[in-house]
DSSP file (Angstrom, degrees, kcal/mol; ACC not computed):
  #  RESIDUE AA STRUCTURE BP1 BP2  ACC     N-H-->O    O-->H-N    N-H-->O    O-->H-N    TCO  KAPPA ALPHA  PHI   PSI    X-CA   Y-CA   Z-CA
    1    1 A X              0   0    0      0, 0.0     2,-0.2     0, 0.0     0, 0.0   0.000 360.0 360.0 360.0  79.2   -8.2  175.4   95.7
    2    2 A X     >  -     0   0    0      1,-0.1     4,-0.7     4,-0.0     3,-0.2  -0.512 360.0-127.4 -85.3 160.9   -5.6  178.1   96.1
    3    3 A X  H  > S+     0   0    0      1,-0.2     4,-2.3    -2,-0.2     5,-0.2   0.668  92.3  79.3 -85.8 -10.3   -2.1  177.7   94.9
    4    4 A X  H  > S+     0   0    0      2,-0.2     4,-2.2     1,-0.2    -1,-0.2   0.916  93.7  45.5 -65.3 -48.2   -0.3  178.5   98.1
    5    5 A X  H  > S+     0   0    0     -3,-0.2     4,-2.3     2,-0.2    -1,-0.2   0.931 114.0  49.3 -64.7 -39.8   -0.7  175.1   99.9
    6    6 A X  H  X S+     0   0    0     -4,-0.7     4,-2.6     1,-0.2     5,-0.2   0.924 110.6  50.5 -64.2 -42.0    0.3  173.2   96.8
    7    7 A X  H  X S+     0   0    0     -4,-2.3     4,-2.7     1,-0.2    -1,-0.2   0.931 109.6  49.7 -63.4 -41.0    3.3  175.3   96.3
    8    8 A X  H  X S+     0   0    0     -4,-2.2     4,-2.2     1,-0.2    -1,-0.2   0.870 112.6  49.2 -63.6 -37.5    4.4  174.9   99.9
    9    9 A X  H  X S+     0   0    0     -4,-2.3     4,-2.3     2,-0.2    -1,-0.2   0.939 111.3  47.6 -68.0 -43.5    4.0  171.1   99.6
   10   10 A X  H  X S+     0   0    0     -4,-2.6     4,-3.0     1,-0.2    -2,-0.2   0.914 111.7  51.8 -61.5 -45.4    5.9  170.9   96.4
   11   11 A X  H  X S+     0   0    0     -4,-2.7     4,-2.6    -5,-0.2    -1,-0.2   0.927 109.6  48.1 -57.3 -44.7    8.7  173.0   97.9
   12   12 A X  H  X S+     0   0    0     -4,-2.2     4,-1.9     1,-0.2    -1,-0.2   0.885 111.4  50.9 -68.6 -34.2    8.9  170.8  100.9
   13   13 A X  H  X S+     0   0    0     -4,-2.3     4,-2.5     2,-0.2    -2,-0.2   0.926 111.6  48.0 -57.2 -48.5    9.0  167.7   98.6
   14   14 A X  H  X S+     0   0    0     -4,-3.0     4,-2.5     1,-0.2    -2,-0.2   0.900 110.8  50.4 -63.4 -40.4   11.8  169.3   96.6
   15   15 A X  H  X S+     0   0    0     -4,-2.6     4,-2.2     1,-0.2    -1,-0.2   0.895 111.3  48.6 -69.4 -35.9   13.8  170.2   99.7
   16   16 A X  H  X S+     0   0    0     -4,-1.9     4,-2.2     2,-0.2    -2,-0.2   0.899 112.6  48.6 -69.1 -35.6   13.4  166.5  101.0
   17   17 A X  H  X S+     0   0    0     -4,-2.5     4,-2.0     1,-0.2    -2,-0.2   0.895 111.1  50.1 -71.5 -34.7   14.6  165.2   97.6
   18   18 A X  H  X S+     0   0    0     -4,-2.5     4,-2.2     2,-0.2    -1,-0.2   0.905 109.9  51.6 -62.5 -40.2   17.6  167.6   97.6
   19   19 A X  H  X S+     0   0    0     -4,-2.2     4,-2.4     1,-0.2    -2,-0.2   0.917 110.1  48.5 -65.3 -42.2   18.4  166.4  101.1
   20   20 A X  H  X S+     0   0    0     -4,-2.2     4,-2.2     1,-0.2    -1,-0.2   0.856 111.8  49.1 -63.7 -36.0   18.3  162.8  100.0
   21   21 A X  H  X S+     0   0    0     -4,-2.0     4,-2.2     2,-0.2    -1,-0.2   0.872 109.6  52.2 -67.7 -37.2   20.5  163.5   97.0
   22   22 A X  H  X S+     0   0    0     -4,-2.2     4,-2.5     2,-0.2    -2,-0.2   0.918 109.6  48.2 -67.0 -46.6   22.9  165.4   99.1
   23   23 A X  H  X S+     0   0    0     -4,-2.4     4,-2.2     1,-0.2    -2,-0.2   0.902 112.0  50.6 -63.1 -42.4   23.2  162.4  101.6
   24   24 A X  H  X S+     0   0    0     -4,-2.2     4,-2.4     2,-0.2    -1,-0.2   0.889 109.6  50.3 -67.4 -35.1   23.7  160.0   98.7
   25   25 A X  H  X S+     0   0    0     -4,-2.2     4,-2.6     2,-0.2    -2,-0.2   0.932 109.7  49.7 -63.9 -44.4   26.4  162.1   97.2
   26   26 A X  H  X S+     0   0    0     -4,-2.5     4,-2.6     2,-0.2    -2,-0.2   0.876 111.0  50.2 -63.5 -36.4   28.3  162.4  100.4
   27   27 A X  H  X S+     0   0    0     -4,-2.2     4,-2.4     2,-0.2    -1,-0.2   0.931 111.5  47.7 -66.2 -44.5   28.1  158.6  100.9
   28   28 A X  H  X S+     0   0    0     -4,-2.4     4,-3.1     2,-0.2    -2,-0.2   0.921 112.3  49.5 -57.4 -45.5   29.4  158.0   97.4
   29   29 A X  H  X S+     0   0    0     -4,-2.6     4,-2.9     1,-0.2     5,-0.2   0.930 110.5  50.5 -59.6 -49.9   32.2  160.6   97.9
   30   30 A X  H  X S+     0   0    0     -4,-2.6     4,-2.3     1,-0.2    -1,-0.2   0.927 112.6  46.8 -58.7 -42.7   33.1  158.9  101.2
   31   31 A X  H  X S+     0   0    0     -4,-2.4     4,-2.8     1,-0.2     5,-0.2   0.948 112.6  49.7 -62.4 -48.2   33.2  155.4   99.5
   32   32 A X  H  X S+     0   0    0     -4,-3.1     4,-2.6     1,-0.2    -1,-0.2   0.896 111.9  47.7 -55.5 -41.0   35.3  156.7   96.6
   33   33 A X  H  X S+     0   0    0     -4,-2.9     4,-1.6    -5,-0.2    -1,-0.2   0.873 112.5  49.7 -70.1 -33.0   37.7  158.3   99.0
   34   34 A X  H  X S+     0   0    0     -4,-2.3     4,-2.2    -5,-0.2    -2,-0.2   0.919 112.6  46.7 -72.2 -40.8   38.0  155.1  101.1
   35   35 A X  H  X S+     0   0    0     -4,-2.8     4,-2.8     1,-0.2     5,-0.2   0.932 112.0  50.6 -65.0 -43.2   38.6  153.0   98.0
   36   36 A X  H  X S+     0   0    0     -4,-2.6     4,-1.7    -5,-0.2    -1,-0.2   0.839 111.8  48.6 -63.4 -30.9   41.2  155.5   96.7
   37   37 A X  H  X S+     0   0    0     -4,-1.6     4,-2.7     2,-0.2    -1,-0.2   0.900 109.9  50.9 -73.5 -38.5   42.9  155.4  100.0
   38   38 A X  H  X S+     0   0    0     -4,-2.2     4,-2.7     1,-0.2    -2,-0.2   0.944 113.2  45.4 -64.6 -46.1   42.9  151.6  100.1
   39   39 A X  H  < S+     0   0    0     -4,-2.8    -1,-0.2     1,-0.2    -2,-0.2   0.887 112.8  52.0 -64.3 -35.8   44.4  151.5   96.6
   40   40 A X  H  < S+     0   0    0     -4,-1.7    -1,-0.2    -5,-0.2    -2,-0.2   0.885 112.4  44.6 -69.8 -37.7   47.0  154.2   97.5
   41   41 A X  H  <        0   0    0     -4,-2.7    -2,-0.2     1,-0.2    -1,-0.2   0.915 360.0 360.0 -72.1 -43.1   48.1  152.2  100.6
   42   42 A X     <        0   0    0     -4,-2.7    -1,-0.2    -5,-0.2    -2,-0.2   0.461 360.0 360.0 -71.7 360.0   48.2  148.9   98.7
């Protein structure tokens, strides 16, 4: 039971979570910009 494999696994999981958060943030920003554009046009 060495700490290296578990550390690499946790790092990979954290990177995956960060990637998902980044994707969700970009989607939310795009939606907000789209709504703002619609309200600005209307």
